[in-house]
N, C-alpha and C positions, 0 to 999 in steps of 0.2 A: 395415888391409889394403890392399895395393897393388892398383891397377886398371890393366890394360894392354889397349889395343885396338890391333890391328895390321892394317893394310890392309883395313879392314872395308868391305864393300859390302852395301847393302840396297836393294832396289827393291820398289815396289808397282805392278804393272802397268807403265805407261809412265813412272812417276815414280821417279827415283833419289833416295832419301832420304839415303843415305850413299854416298860415292864414293871409296873408298880411304882412309877416315879412320884415322889413327894417333894415339894419345894415351896418355900415361902419367901416372897420378895417384899421387904418393907416399903411402905409408902414414902415417896420422895427420894429413894435411894437410886444410885447408879449401879446396876447389877450386871456383872459379867458372866456370860455363859461360855464355858470351855468344853471342848470335847473333840475326839477324832471324828473323821468322816463316818457317818452312819450311827453316831452316838444317840441321835434322837432330837437334836437341837431344832432343826427345821420343822419337825413334826410338832414339837412343843409350841413353836411360834404360830403354826397354823391353828392349833387348838386355842391359843390365847386370843386370836383375832376372830375366832368363830368360823374359819374357813373349813374346819373339820370338826368332828365330834369324837370324844373318847369312847372306846368300847366299854370301859369301866372306870370308876373313880370320878372325881369332880375337878373342874377348873373354874375358879372364881376370880373376878376382877372387881375390886371395890366392893366385895361382899356379895356380888351378883353372879349367879351361875351362868357361864357363857352359853351353855346349851339352852337355857331357858330365856335369856334376855340378850341374845347375841346382837340384835340390831342396835339396841341402845349402847351396848358396850363398844361396838365398832365405831360409833360416833365419838367415843371418848378415847379411842386407842389409835395412834398413828403407827403404821407398819411400813418400814422400808425394806423390801426383800433384797436379796443379794443381787439379783438381776432385774434391772428396770429398763423399760423401753418406751419411747414416745413417738408419735407420728412425725415423720421427717419434715412434713410440710408446715408444721406449726412452729411458732416461736415459743421460747420459754414462757413468756408472759401469757400467750394464748393457751398453753398447756395448763397453767395455773388457773386461768379463767374457766376452762372446761371442768377441771377438778372442783373448783369452787361452786360452779353451777350444779354439778352432779350431786354435791353434798347439800345444796340448798342454802349455802352460806350467804350472809348479807354482803352487799357491796359497800364495805366500810374501810377500804384501803388496805385490807389484809394481804392482798396479792403483792402490793408494793412493799409491805413490811416483810413478807416472807422472802422476797427477792433480796432485800437488804440484809436480812438476818443470815442468809446462807452465803453472802459475799459475792453474789452475781452483780456485775455492773449493769447499769441501764442498757448499755449497748449490747451486752451479752444476753440480757433478758429479752431483747427485741430481735435477737438473731434466731434463725431457724435452727432447730435442734439437730438437723442433719449435719451441721457444722460444729457441733459440740464435741469437746474432748471428753474422755472418760470422767475426769474430775468434774467437769461442768455438768455432765449427766448425773453424777452422784449428788451434786449440790441441788440440782433441780428436783431430783427425787426426794431429797430431804425437805425441800420447800413445799412440795405437794402434801406431805404428811404433817407439816407444821401449820398449814392453813387454818384448821379448826381449833388451834391451840389445845392439842390433846392432853389429857391427864396422864396418859401412858404413851411412851415412845419406844417402839421395838425396832432395833437396828440389826439387821442380819448381814454380817460381814460388810459393813458400810465402806471400808477403805480398800476392799479387794481390787487389785489392779491399779491402784494409784501410785504415782511416783512419790519419793520421800517428801517433796514439798507439798504435794496434794494431801498426803497423809497428815502432815503437821497442821495444815490449814483446816482440814476436816476435824481434827482433834480440838482445835481452838474453838470451832463452832459448837461442838458438843459440850465443851467445858463452859462456854458462855450460856448455853441453854440450861445446863444444870445449876449454874450459879444464879441465874435470873428468874427461874421458874421453880415450882414445886412438883414438876412432872417426875414420875417414876420412869427411869430410862433402863431398858434391858438391852444389853449390848453383847452381841455374839462375835467372837473373833478367834482366829487361830494364832494370833500374835500375842504372846503372853505379856510382853512389856506394854502393849497397848492397853490391855485390861488393867495392868498395875497403874498406869497413868490415869485412866479415865474413871475407874470404878472404885466404889468404897466397899463392895462385897462381891463375892463370886462363888460359882459352883462349877464342879467338874461333872459332866455327864459321860457315862460309858455303858454300852449295852442297854440303853433305855432306862437307866437308873441314875440317881444322884450318888456319886461315889465320894465326893468331898464338898464341903461348903463352909463358909465363914467369912469374916471380914478380910480385906486385903492384908491388913497388918498381921492377923493371925495366920493366914495362909503363907505370907511371905516369910514369916519367922518359924514355920512349922518344922521343916526338915533340914538338918545340917548336911553339908557336903561330907562324904565319907572322909574321916580323918580330921575333920574340923571341930570335933566336939570340944577339944581342949583350948580352942582359940579364945573363947570367952566373948566373942563379938559376932556381928552378923556379916562381916566382910566375906566370909567363906560360904555363906548360905546362898542357896540358889533360887530363893524366892518361890514363885508359883511353879517353877519347872519341876522341883522335887516332888511337890504335892501332886502335880499333874501326872508325873511318871508313876508314882505310887498308885494313884487312883485308877489309871488305865492299864495297870499291869495285868497280865493274864491270870495271875493267882494273887489277888490282893489279900492282905493278912487279916481276913475276917472282919468282924465289927470291932473297930479300934479307934483310938484318937491319937493324933500326932500333935503334941504340944497344944492341946486344947481344940484342935480342928478335927471335926468328925470325918473319918474316912471309912466307908463301909463297902462290903463286898455285895 
């Protein structure tokens, strides 16, 4: 499902979280959202799942305005927030059963499929979540949002706090989902190599606006390391880091393009 945000503005008191943000995410893409703290990433996600409403502008998922058809859209969008928590007394399998019942999903084996899909063993699924590691908590959280087979999957810092092994295993799960389904995956991370690995397109948010956007290939090739212009290859290029730094600079260079990638103030 395609996602479109047009001239979106959202304020909380004196704080402007989104300031005329416009962004299009193609259907079936794996799209990375980058930005410093306070850039507006979490606000954008809350709008996409209908947990909040824009003060101005429109947010549409699959061509439907989220503010007008929020309930139906939430049924088609799976959202994994950065911080998840589950009742300590329930097992992982019981947590999934509760989420399935709340959503009114059929009892067709989807709980077992979700457990297998995220790499929880049967013993782990039957263990109380009070004994779960952070990595197991993240896997269970992902399993809850995969239960309805969503058309859109929104992942907010899904590997935060995981050790290197846990990060690699979570990456493999996301890669499997993107390879086996047509779901549109929106992935927020502070780790640039993570976005380069998992995503085919990305955007940089800063001060509530999109400052740079394009395919990963375009962004990775956009800005050379100072002094590398004569090398004639990409070994000296800094990938997303250079575009990210340019996009979040205090004084970006107006409306411009860096090797075909849009960078705006």
